C-alpha positions as CSV (number, residue, x, y, z in Angstrom):
1,M,-3.5,-28.4,20.6
2,L,-4.1,-27.5,17.0
3,R,-7.4,-28.7,15.6
4,R,-7.3,-31.5,13.0
5,G,-7.0,-30.1,9.5
6,F,-5.1,-27.0,10.6
7,G,-2.2,-28.3,8.4
8,A,0.2,-26.4,6.2
9,C,-2.1,-23.5,5.3
10,G,-2.8,-22.7,9.0
11,R,0.9,-22.8,9.7
12,A,1.6,-20.5,6.8
13,E,-0.9,-18.1,8.1
14,L,0.6,-18.0,11.5
15,L,4.1,-17.5,10.0
16,D,2.8,-14.7,7.8
17,R,1.2,-12.9,10.7
18,A,4.3,-13.3,12.8
19,G,6.4,-12.0,9.9
20,R,4.2,-9.0,9.5
21,Y,4.4,-8.4,13.3
22,F,8.2,-8.4,13.3
23,H,8.2,-6.2,10.1
24,G,6.1,-3.7,11.9
25,R,8.6,-3.5,14.6
26,A,11.6,-3.2,12.3
27,A,12.9,-6.7,13.2
28,H,13.7,-7.3,9.6
29,S,15.9,-10.4,9.8
30,Q,13.3,-12.3,11.9
31,A,10.5,-11.1,9.6
32,A,12.3,-12.2,6.5
33,E,12.8,-15.7,7.7
34,L,9.1,-16.1,8.7
35,L,7.8,-14.6,5.5
36,R,10.0,-16.7,3.3
37,D,8.9,-19.8,5.2
38,A,5.2,-18.9,4.8
39,L,5.7,-18.3,1.1
40,A,7.5,-21.7,0.6
41,I,4.7,-23.5,2.4
42,R,1.9,-21.8,0.4
43,E,3.7,-22.4,-2.9
44,K,4.0,-26.1,-2.1
45,A,0.5,-26.6,-0.5
46,L,-1.6,-24.3,-2.7
47,G,0.4,-23.8,-5.8
48,P,2.3,-20.9,-7.4
49,E,-0.8,-19.0,-8.6
50,H,-3.0,-19.1,-5.5
51,P,-4.2,-15.8,-4.0
52,D,-2.6,-16.8,-0.7
53,T,0.7,-17.3,-2.4
54,A,0.3,-13.8,-3.8
55,K,-0.3,-12.5,-0.3
56,S,3.0,-14.0,0.8
57,L,4.8,-12.6,-2.2
58,N,3.3,-9.1,-1.4
59,D,4.3,-9.2,2.3
60,L,7.8,-10.3,1.5
61,A,8.2,-7.7,-1.2
62,D,7.0,-5.0,1.2
63,L,9.7,-6.1,3.7
64,L,12.5,-6.1,1.0
65,R,11.4,-2.6,-0.2
66,D,11.5,-1.2,3.4
67,Q,15.0,-2.7,3.6
68,G,16.0,-0.9,0.5
69,D,16.2,-4.0,-1.6
70,F,14.2,-2.6,-4.6
71,A,15.7,-5.1,-7.0
72,G,14.6,-8.0,-4.9
73,A,11.2,-6.6,-4.2
74,R,10.1,-5.7,-7.7
75,P,9.7,-9.2,-9.2
76,L,7.8,-10.3,-6.1
77,H,5.4,-7.4,-6.4
78,E,5.0,-8.1,-10.2
79,R,4.3,-11.7,-9.6
80,A,1.8,-11.0,-6.9
81,L,0.0,-8.6,-9.2
82,A,-0.1,-11.1,-12.0
83,I,-1.5,-13.8,-9.7
84,R,-4.2,-11.5,-8.3
85,E,-5.3,-10.2,-11.7
86,K,-5.7,-13.8,-13.0
87,A,-7.2,-15.4,-9.9
88,L,-9.3,-12.6,-8.5
89,G,-9.9,-10.3,-11.5
90,P,-8.6,-7.0,-12.7
91,E,-11.0,-5.0,-10.5
92,H,-10.6,-6.8,-7.2
93,P,-9.5,-4.7,-4.1
94,A,-6.5,-7.1,-3.7
95,T,-5.4,-6.3,-7.2
96,A,-5.6,-2.7,-6.3
97,T,-3.4,-3.3,-3.4
98,S,-0.8,-5.0,-5.6
99,L,-1.0,-2.1,-8.1
100,N,-0.5,0.4,-5.3
101,N,2.4,-1.5,-3.8
102,L,4.2,-1.8,-7.1
103,A,3.7,1.9,-7.7
104,I,5.2,2.7,-4.3
105,L,8.3,0.7,-5.3
106,L,8.6,2.3,-8.7
107,K,8.3,5.8,-7.2
108,A,11.0,4.9,-4.7
109,Q,13.2,3.9,-7.6
110,G,12.5,7.3,-9.3
111,D,10.2,5.8,-12.0
112,F,7.4,8.3,-11.6
113,K,6.2,7.7,-15.2
114,G,5.8,4.0,-14.5
115,A,4.2,4.5,-11.1
116,R,1.5,7.0,-12.1
117,P,-0.8,4.7,-14.2
118,L,-0.6,2.1,-11.5
119,Y,-1.7,4.6,-8.8
120,E,-4.5,5.8,-11.1
121,R,-5.7,2.3,-11.8
122,A,-5.6,1.4,-8.1
123,L,-7.7,4.5,-7.3
124,A,-10.2,3.6,-10.0
125,I,-10.6,0.1,-8.7
126,R,-11.0,1.2,-5.1
127,E,-13.5,3.9,-5.9
128,K,-15.6,1.3,-7.8
129,A,-15.2,-1.7,-5.5
130,L,-15.1,0.0,-2.1
131,G,-16.7,3.4,-2.7
132,P,-15.6,7.0,-3.0
133,E,-15.5,7.6,0.7
134,H,-13.6,4.5,1.8
135,A,-10.4,4.8,3.8
136,A,-8.5,2.8,1.1
137,T,-9.7,5.2,-1.5
138,A,-8.3,8.0,0.5
139,T,-5.0,6.2,0.6
140,S,-4.9,6.0,-3.2
141,L,-5.8,9.6,-3.5
142,N,-3.0,10.5,-1.1
143,N,-0.5,8.4,-2.9
144,L,-1.4,9.8,-6.3
145,A,-1.4,13.3,-4.9
146,N,2.1,12.9,-3.5
147,L,3.3,11.6,-6.9
148,L,1.8,14.6,-8.7
149,R,3.4,16.9,-6.2
150,D,6.8,15.4,-6.7
151,Q,6.4,15.7,-10.4
152,G,5.7,19.4,-9.9
153,D,2.0,19.3,-10.6
154,L,0.8,21.1,-7.5
155,A,-2.5,22.2,-9.0
156,G,-3.3,18.6,-9.9
157,A,-2.3,17.3,-6.4
158,R,-4.2,19.8,-4.3
159,P,-7.8,18.5,-4.9
160,L,-6.7,15.0,-4.4
161,H,-5.1,15.8,-1.0
162,E,-8.2,17.8,0.0
163,R,-10.5,14.9,-0.9
164,A,-8.3,12.4,0.9
165,L,-8.3,14.6,4.0
166,A,-12.1,14.9,3.9
167,I,-12.6,11.2,3.6
168,R,-10.2,10.4,6.4
169,E,-11.7,13.0,8.8
170,K,-15.2,11.4,8.1
171,A,-14.2,7.7,8.0
172,L,-11.4,7.6,10.5
173,G,-12.0,10.7,12.7
174,P,-10.1,13.9,13.2
175,E,-7.6,12.4,15.6
176,H,-6.5,9.4,13.5
177,S,-2.9,9.2,12.4
178,D,-3.9,8.9,8.7
179,T,-5.9,12.1,9.1
180,A,-2.8,13.8,10.6
181,T,-0.8,12.5,7.6
182,S,-3.3,14.1,5.2
183,L,-3.2,17.4,7.1
184,N,0.6,17.4,6.9
185,N,0.6,16.5,3.2
186,L,-1.8,19.3,2.3
187,A,0.2,21.7,4.4
188,V,3.4,20.8,2.6
189,L,1.6,21.4,-0.7
190,L,0.1,24.7,0.3
191,K,3.5,25.8,1.5
192,A,5.0,24.8,-1.9
193,Q,2.3,26.9,-3.6
194,G,3.3,29.9,-1.4
195,D,0.1,29.7,0.7
196,F,1.8,30.0,4.1
197,A,-1.4,31.3,5.8
198,G,-3.3,28.3,4.6
199,A,-0.6,25.8,5.5
200,R,0.0,27.0,9.1
201,P,-3.3,25.8,10.7
202,L,-3.0,22.4,9.0
203,S,0.5,21.8,10.2
204,S,-0.5,22.8,13.7
205,G,-3.4,20.3,13.7
206,R,-6.0,23.0,13.2
């Protein structure tokens, strides 16, 4: 039996968790229904500018983006970012998350110019708020490096990929999937630079 006071906010949290669970298993229709319900409850119970409402907006936007509905996802990410900047501050880690997620969407839409300052700002926030060797900082380094690579700035991308790899090896361990991602991304970059000898041991897991 649910404890007294669990109420609407507790129900929204359960719906949100379930929605993210189904999203992670590519059960998109089930996830969408749960996440929309969680958002509706939070908007009604907490208000349209509450950080938990922003969390629901972000989770639903991530799902829509993964479904290829960029037009549907963008206003949700933009609204989540605006809420977090106002409610939590411009240098909060959750604000960095919204900046990063909106940048991912813009990059997917081919708007590299719009994505870059968002990635850069997210990286600066995470370095300051979480530290230069945090796993989330490595994620921002990796994302910015991938953008630079796709823009053709291989020289600018390389030190970012190398730093992301070093952080992940230390913070997460050499066998973690994110470490493997960094190894692969650095290998792709080295191959693009013509350094096949350097790329080969990375792509084979060293």
